[in-house]
C-alpha positions as CSV (number, residue, x, y, z in Angstrom):
1,M,0.0,0.2,-0.2
2,S,1.3,3.4,-0.8
3,F,0.0,6.9,0.7
4,P,1.9,10.1,1.3
5,D,2.3,9.7,5.1
6,K,4.4,6.4,4.5
7,K,7.4,8.3,3.3
8,L,6.9,10.9,6.4
9,I,7.2,7.9,8.5
10,L,10.4,6.8,6.8
11,L,11.7,10.5,6.7
12,I,11.1,11.0,10.5
13,V,12.1,7.4,11.4
14,L,15.4,7.5,9.5
15,S,15.8,11.4,10.2
16,L,17.5,11.7,6.6
17,S,18.4,15.1,5.5
18,L,16.4,16.9,2.7
19,N,19.1,16.2,0.3
20,G,19.3,12.3,1.1
21,C,21.8,10.2,2.6
22,A,23.2,7.0,1.0
23,L,24.0,3.7,3.1
24,K,27.6,2.3,2.2
25,A,26.7,-1.4,1.1
26,S,28.7,-2.5,3.8
27,S,26.7,-0.9,6.5
28,A,23.5,-1.8,4.8
29,A,24.7,-5.7,4.7
30,K,25.8,-5.7,8.3
31,S,22.6,-3.8,9.5
32,T,20.2,-6.2,8.1
33,T,22.2,-9.3,8.4
34,N,22.5,-9.2,12.2
35,I,19.0,-8.2,12.6
36,E,15.8,-8.7,10.8
37,P,13.5,-5.6,11.3
38,C,10.4,-7.9,10.6
39,S,11.1,-10.1,13.4
40,L,10.9,-7.4,16.0
41,L,7.1,-7.0,15.9
42,T,4.4,-9.6,15.1
43,K,1.8,-9.3,12.6
44,E,-1.0,-9.7,15.2
45,E,0.6,-6.8,17.6
46,A,0.8,-4.6,14.4
47,A,-2.9,-5.4,13.3
48,A,-3.9,-4.5,17.1
49,A,-2.3,-1.3,16.8
50,L,-3.7,-0.5,13.5
51,E,-6.7,-2.0,14.3
52,G,-7.4,-4.3,11.1
53,N,-5.6,-7.1,9.1
54,V,-2.1,-6.0,7.8
55,Q,0.4,-7.3,5.6
56,V,4.0,-7.5,6.5
57,G,7.2,-7.1,4.1
58,P,10.3,-5.1,3.9
59,T,10.5,-1.4,2.9
60,A,11.1,-0.4,-0.8
61,D,14.9,0.3,0.3
62,R,14.9,-3.2,2.2
63,R,16.2,-1.4,5.4
64,G,13.1,-1.7,7.5
65,C,10.0,-3.5,8.0
66,S,6.5,-2.2,6.9
67,Y,3.2,-3.3,8.5
68,D,0.4,-2.1,6.3
69,L,-3.2,-1.9,6.9
70,V,-5.1,-4.1,4.4
71,P,-8.4,-2.9,3.1
72,T,-10.7,-5.5,3.5
73,G,-14.3,-4.0,3.0
74,S,-16.5,-1.0,3.0
75,A,-15.5,0.3,6.5
76,N,-11.7,-0.3,5.9
77,A,-11.6,0.6,2.1
78,R,-11.0,4.3,2.9
79,R,-8.7,3.7,5.9
80,Y,-5.2,3.4,5.7
81,G,-2.1,3.0,8.3
82,S,1.3,1.7,8.5
83,I,4.0,1.1,11.0
84,V,7.8,1.1,10.1
85,V,10.5,-0.6,11.9
86,V,14.0,0.0,11.2
87,V,17.4,-0.9,13.3
88,I,20.3,1.6,13.0
89,T,23.6,0.2,13.7
90,P,26.8,2.1,14.5
91,D,28.5,1.3,11.3
92,S,25.5,3.2,9.5
93,P,26.2,6.8,8.7
94,D,22.6,7.5,10.2
95,F,23.7,6.2,13.6
96,Q,25.2,9.7,14.1
97,K,21.5,11.2,13.4
98,F,20.0,9.6,16.7
99,G,17.3,11.8,18.0
100,S,17.5,14.7,15.3
101,S,15.5,15.6,12.3
102,Q,16.5,17.9,9.6
103,D,12.7,18.5,8.8
104,D,11.8,22.0,10.3
105,S,8.3,21.0,10.6
106,T,9.0,18.4,13.0
107,A,9.0,18.6,16.8
108,A,11.2,16.0,19.0
109,K,10.3,15.4,22.4
110,P,12.3,13.3,24.9
111,I,10.7,10.1,26.3
112,S,11.6,8.5,29.6
113,G,11.0,4.8,30.6
114,I,12.3,3.3,27.5
115,G,15.6,2.0,26.2
116,D,18.8,3.8,27.4
117,K,17.2,7.1,25.7
118,A,14.5,8.0,23.6
119,V,12.9,10.7,21.5
120,L,9.4,11.2,20.1
121,F,9.0,13.3,17.0
122,M,5.8,14.7,15.4
123,S,4.4,17.6,13.8
124,K,4.8,21.0,15.2
125,A,1.7,22.3,13.6
126,S,-0.5,19.5,14.3
127,P,1.0,17.3,16.8
128,D,-2.2,15.2,17.5
129,K,-2.4,14.5,13.5
130,G,-0.3,12.8,11.1
131,A,2.4,10.5,11.6
132,K,4.2,9.9,14.8
133,A,7.7,8.3,15.2
134,M,10.4,7.3,17.8
135,H,14.1,6.7,18.2
136,V,15.1,4.1,20.8
137,L,18.9,3.8,21.8
138,K,19.6,0.6,23.2
139,G,23.1,-0.3,23.8
140,N,25.0,0.0,20.5
141,L,22.1,0.5,18.0
142,Y,19.0,2.4,18.0
143,L,15.3,1.4,16.7
144,G,13.4,3.7,14.5
145,I,9.8,3.1,14.6
146,G,6.8,5.1,13.3
147,M,3.2,4.8,12.9
148,S,0.9,6.7,10.7
149,T,-3.2,6.3,10.2
150,S,-5.8,7.8,8.4
151,T,-8.0,8.1,12.0
152,P,-5.4,10.4,13.7
153,P,-4.4,11.0,16.4
154,V,-1.6,8.4,16.5
155,S,-1.1,7.4,20.4
156,E,2.0,7.9,21.7
157,D,1.3,5.0,24.5
158,V,0.7,2.6,21.3
159,L,3.8,3.7,19.7
160,K,6.0,3.4,23.2
161,S,4.3,-0.2,23.7
162,L,5.1,-1.1,19.9
163,A,8.7,0.2,20.8
164,V,9.1,-2.0,24.2
165,K,8.0,-5.3,22.2
166,A,10.5,-4.8,19.5
167,L,13.3,-3.6,21.9
168,S,12.5,-6.8,23.9
169,R,13.4,-9.1,20.8
170,L,16.9,-7.1,20.0
171,P,19.9,-9.2,20.6
């Protein structure tokens, strides 16, 4: 499923600059070989968060995992939702971007009680609408997790709960 907020989630989760940032081939290989992002949340956990049936698969750039709400009938036909999970390791250029965003319209807020350090990202203009994402540092890597739905608001508590579950499955 493709929709505009999915790109926003990826931008927030990865905190890429507007000019883009290419991973080195060795960094991408190490990052995806050691930890499979699609193993960090179950399909059922994503379905419960998005309140519907989901399909699971790697993101287009193969650096993360996407859990997409599947339209199944008249009520879901107009709904969309997505959760994106990425794991960033120290050998990735993106590791230095933990907790920051290059997008001036995105606000960052520290979150306590999860991982070694965590930051929540949301829209400055409409924090209760649109996508939300978190960076969560745990040891020598960080987890990026973002969520967007057509039925805002995205719950900070739901996003935090998903992040805790994903963190528990990291090595």
